[in-house]
N, C-alpha and C positions, 0 to 999 in steps of 0.2 A: 208588314207583319210577316215574320218568317216561320215556316214550319221546319223545325230542326230535325236533323237525322242523328239519332242517338249513337250511331256508329261512325259518324264523321269525325274529323279532327277536332280536338277539344276547343280550339279557338273559334270554331263555327257554331258551337252549341249555345243555346239560350242559358240564361242564369238558372232558370228553374230546371232545365234538363241537367245542368251540371250538379245541382243540388240532389237530384234523384240519383245520379251516378255516384255521388259521394256516399249517399245513404246505402246504396246497394253494394258499395265496395268495388265498383268497376272503374272508378276514376279517382284520382287524388287531387286535392287542391294544389299540391306541389307541381304535379304534371300540368294542371290547367294554367297556373301562373307562368310556368316555363313556356308553354305553348303560346300564350298571349304575348309574352315578352319577345319570343322568337318572331312572331307575326309582326310586332311593332318594328323589330330590327329590319324586317324585310320590306315593309311598306311605308314606314314613316318618313324615310328620306325623300320619297317622291310626293308625299301628301302633307307633311308638316302638321300633323294633328297634335303630337306631343311636344311640349317645350321642356319638360323635365321628366326623367324616369328614375325610379329607385329600385333597381333589381335586387339589391341586398335586402332592403326593407320588405319588399314583396315576398322574397324567398322565406324570410323569417316569419312573416305573418301566415304564409301558406303552410309552413311546417307546423306552426302552432294549431292552425285549423285542422290539418290532417290528424294531429294527435287527438283533438277533441272528437272528430268523427270516429276515429278508431276506438275511443273510449265510450262511444254512444252518448256523448254530451255536447253536441253542436250548439252554438249560440242561437241558431235559427236556420231557416232554409237557405239564406244567402251566405252562411258561414263558408269562407273559402272562395267565394265568387270574385273574380277580378273586376275592379271598377276604375274609372278615371275621374278626375275632379277638375272642373274648370278653373283656370288660373285667375279667377277673381274671388276665389274662396280660400280661406286660410287652412293650410294643412301643416301640422307640426312637422318640422324637419325639412320642409320645402320653402323656397322663396315664393312670394306672391308678387309676381311682376306686373300684373294688370295690363300687360302689353305696352308699358310706358317707361321711358327713361326716368321718370319721377320715382318709380318704385323698383327698378331693376336691382336685383341682388338683395332685397330686403327680406330676411327670413321670418318665418312665423314660429312662435314657440308653443302654440297650442292650436288645436283644431277648432274651426268654427262649428257651431252646434250641429248642423246637419251632417258634417263630416264626422264629428264625434259619435253621432248615432250610428253611422255606417260602420265605423271602426268597432264600436261596442257590439255590433251584430256580427262581427267576424269577417267583414268584407276585406278583400286584399287590395290595397291601393297601389296601382301600378305607377301612376304619374299624373302630371297636370297637363291640361289641354289649352291650346292657343286661343287667343281672343283678339278682337280689335282694340286699339288703345282706349283704355278706360271703359270698354264695353258699351260704347255709344253709337256704333255703326252697324249696318246690316250686312256687312261682309266680314271676313276674318283675315286681317293682316295688320301688322304694326311695325314701328321702326326698330324694335328690338329683335323680334323673332321671325319676321317676314310673313309671307302669305301662306295660308292654308288652302288646300285644293280638294275638290270634290272627287271621291273615289269612283263615281259613275262616269266622270270625265274630268281628268286632272287639269284641263285647260279652264275649267269653270269653278266658280265659288260654291261652297256649301252654305253660303249665307252667314249670318251672325246675329248676335255676338257669340252664341255657343257653337261656333263653327268647328273648332277643334274637337269639341265633345261629340258632336254627331258623326264626324269623320272617324273618330276612334271606334265607335260602335258599328258604323256601317262597314268599315274596313276589316273588322274582326279583331281589333286590338283588345277589345274587352266587350262583354255583352251589355254592360250598363255604364251610364255616365251621369254625373251630377252637374247641373248647370244653373243658370239664373235667367230670369225673364223679366225685363222692365218695359217691354213694348212689343214682344213677339220673339225674343231672343232664344227661346226654346222651340216654339212652335214652327216658325218659318224655316230654320235650319233642318228641323225634323222633316218638314215637307220636301225640302230640296235633296234629302238623302234617303228617303224611303223608310223613315222611322216613325214610331209613335212617340209624341212628346206632350207632356202635361204641364200647363201653367196652373198651379193650385190656387185655390181661394186665398186671398190675402190673409196672412196670419196662420194658415194651416200648417206650414212648416216653420217652426221657430228658428230665429236667427239671433245669435249673439257672437261677439268676438270676431267681427268681420271688418272689411274695409270701410272707409267713410261712405255713408249712404247718400250718394249724390242723386238718387231717385227716391229717397226716403223709403216708405214701405210699399211703394208701387212696384219695386223689384222684389221678386220672390224666387226661392230656390225650388227646383223641380227636377224630375227624372226624364231621361231619354232612353229608349230601348228598342229592340227589334221585334218584341212581342208584347201584347197587352198583359199577359201573365207576369212577365218580368217587370213591367212598369208598376203593376199593382203590388208585386212583392216588395219593390223598393219603396213605394209610398206607404206601405204598412210600417216600415221602419222610420221614414221621415215624418209621417203625418200624425203621430200620436199627440195627445194633449201635452202641453208643457207645464209640469207641476211648479216650475219656478217662475212662470210668467207674472209680471207685475199685475196685469189684468187678465184673468182667465179668459181664454179665447173661445171656450164653449165647445171645442172639438174633442171627441173621444178618439179611440184608435181608428185608423183608417180601415174601413171594411170593404167588402166587395158585394154589397147588397144586390140582389137580383133585380132585373128590370121589373117595373110594375106590370101587373097582368094586363092592364088596359093599354091600348096603343098610345104612344107618346105623340104629342102635337109638336111638330117641328116646322119652324119658319125658315125656309131656304131663301137667303138674300144673295143674289148673284153679283150685285154691285152696290157700292155706296155712292150716291149722287152720280157725277159724271166721271169718277175716277176710272181709268182704264184697267181692264183685266185681259191677260193673254187669252186668246180664243181657245187654245188647247186646254188651258186650265179651266175655263168656264165650261167647256163641253164635258170634261172629266168629272167636275164637281156636280154638274147637272145629272150625269149618269149615276153618281153616287147617291144623289137625292132620290132618284128612281129606285135604287137598290134598297134604300132605307124604307121607302114605301112598300117595296116588295117583301120586307120583313114584317109588314103589318102595321106600320106607323102611319099617321096622318101627316103628310108632307104638303105644305102650301108654299108656293113661291110668291114672294112679296118684296117690300122695300123696308129699309130701316135707315133713312138718311139722317136720323138724329145723331149718329156717330160721326158725321162728316166734320163738324166744327172741332171736336176734340182731336180728331186725327190730324187736322191741319195745324193745330196749335201745339201738338205734342212735343215738337223739338224744343219749345221754350223751356220745358222742365229740365231737359238735359243741359241746355246752355246755362241755365241758372245754377244747376248743380256743379258744373265744372268751374264756373266763376267762383262759387263758394269754396270749392276744393282748393283752388289756387291761392286762397288767402293763407293756407297753411304752407305754401311753397313760394314765398316772396322771391322775386328775382329769377325764377326758373321757368318763365313762360316759354323761353326759347327751347327748353327741353321737350316741349310738346311737338308732335308732328304738326304740319301746317294745317291740316283739316281740323284737328282738335284745338289748336291755338285759335283758329277763327271762331270756333264755337265758344271758347272761353271769352273772347273779346265781345261776341254778341251777347253773352250772358251778363257781362259787366255793364252793358249798356241798357239792360232791362230795368223797368221800374216795378215798384210794388204793385201798381195797378195792372201791369202785364200778368204777373203771377196770380193776382186775385181773379183776373178774367178767366184764366185756365181753371182755377178752382170752381168758378161759377159754371163753366162749361161741364165740368165733371159732375157737379150736383145736378144739373139739368139732365145729363146723360143717365144718371142713376134713376131719376124719376121716369124717364122715357123707357128705360129697360124694365122697370117695375111694371109699367103698363104692358109692355110686350110679354113679359113672363106671366102676367095674369091670364093671357090668352093662349100662350104656347109654353111647352115644357123646355124646349131647346131652340137655340138659334144656330143656323148652319150657314157658313160662308166658305169661300176658298180660304186657305191658310195664307198663301202668298199669291200675288197677282202677276208675278213674272217667273218664268223658268230661270234656272241658274244662268248667270251671265259670266263674263270674263273674270277670272280669279283675282286679277290685280285691280279691278275697278270697284270703287266703293258702292256703286249702284248702277243699274241699267240706265242707259241714256234715253231709251224709248220703251214703252210698253204698248203693245197693240198699235204701233205706229205713232203714239202720242209722246212728245217729250215729257220727261218727269225729272224731279229733283231727287235729293238724297233719300227722302222718305217715301218716294213714289211706289216702292215695292212693299210698303208696310201698311197698306190701307186698312186691313181687316184685323189688326192685332192690338194696337195701342189702346183702343177704347176698352178692351177687356181688363187691362191693368188699371185704367182710370176708374172703372167700376168696381174693382176688387173681385170680380167673378172668376170662376174657373173656366179654362178653355183647353181643348185638346186638339192636336192635329193627328189625323188618321190617313194612312196612304190610300190612294184610289188609283184608277187606271193611269199608267204613265203616259208620257208624250209619245208622239210617233217615233222620236229618236231614242226612246227608252229612258228618258229622264224622269225621276220620281215627281209625283204631284200629290199634294195632300189637301184634305178638306178639314175645316175647323168646326167643332161643335162648342157652343158656349151655354152654360147652365146658370141658374140663379146662384147667388152667394151660398157657399157651403155644400153644393150638390156635386162635389168632385166624384163621389162614387157612382153617381148616375152616368157621368161622362165615361168613366172607365168601363162600366157595365155595357153601355152602348157600343163602345169601341170593341169590346170583347165579342159582342154579338155580331158586329159587322165583320170582324176578322174571321170569325168562325164560318160565316157564310161566304166571304170573299177573301180568302187568305192571300197575303202578299208574300211572294217568295224572293228572298235575297239570292243573288248569284255570287258564286265564289270563284273557284279556279276555272279558267277558260272564259271569264267574262267579268263585268263589273259586279261588285266593287273589288 
């Protein structure tokens, strides 16, 4: 979480700081867009966050925003603020490549609903951010656009699948990014790059007009930002009720309700079963638990091993989804990268009983979480269990000295999607080498505002400072 300097270069400012500057007439959306595009030109060749840029479209949108601010009729506080969009979301005028040769060059003729909401609020779309192929891996690289690198150390990964999105924000290409999360794809990359990232409650952000839903409604759209204020401002645009929904989702406009006056009951779970956690991460998150207690909350350390089964079975859903997707692309399996091709083959070999078993695990998980939340207001875990690893590798080979597989770094995130609950990653004390670390808070279904309010309180008490010129990122 960054404390911004209102006198610094425009590309270093938060979205809310930019809005205040626009309102005061001390900065222009045109200048802000130009500053962010110049920053992208300077840093993107070494980081590969953006896979497509639209300088002309951004300039037109910024000029229209500047005219609205000059007339005293902005569309909202984020009018004229530069944003980037993950390349698994449709944006009119851009191709949606999804990191795959299956989709390379396929243009979109309309915005997906969350993108349309941003555009209607006056946000300036700079470009699209890189993803792993079909967004089913925990790093960011693909056969079409190559590997994305972490601005804190370009030899390392930012994680995935929203890796390009978090790099764009952390490197100053834009203060806000829109991404997706089907098993931690917002939260873990946010933790690897020093950002705050929210996986909203299932259904909180309406989605229409998108790619084939290979993770069904378990994948949600959400925001990544350098400050909690920015994240909340973006959620107020994304998270309003959908008047056109077939079944009303029961959500009103996203608010920023104050924390309850009573202390919150927080269960800190350092590990799930025997799954390894990097000792530096464990120590930092334990310190953050102490800091939450220092804010007056009742923090208890305990276990929640009920999430272990669904965590181990989670890859089955992605495998089945890819196998289903490939029915629409007969004869094109060789266009997939080798890792994704192997997932498609594994999915084709699954049975209906395999999928039913995962659904049964998800039902049991929801019942166990209901019992947990009857006694606690929030669940706290590390966000990621490994520090960033080599950028070219899909996953770390070992965590805390223990060999792990492709989902070994995703221990704490997939269960949140299975339950439909909201989860947020908040930066805490970095590693000895200065690499970002995040902790996760999970709330009951629909309590997104409580997570954002807690993140704001933690940020106010323990601000996280990004570094710019002369240091990472």
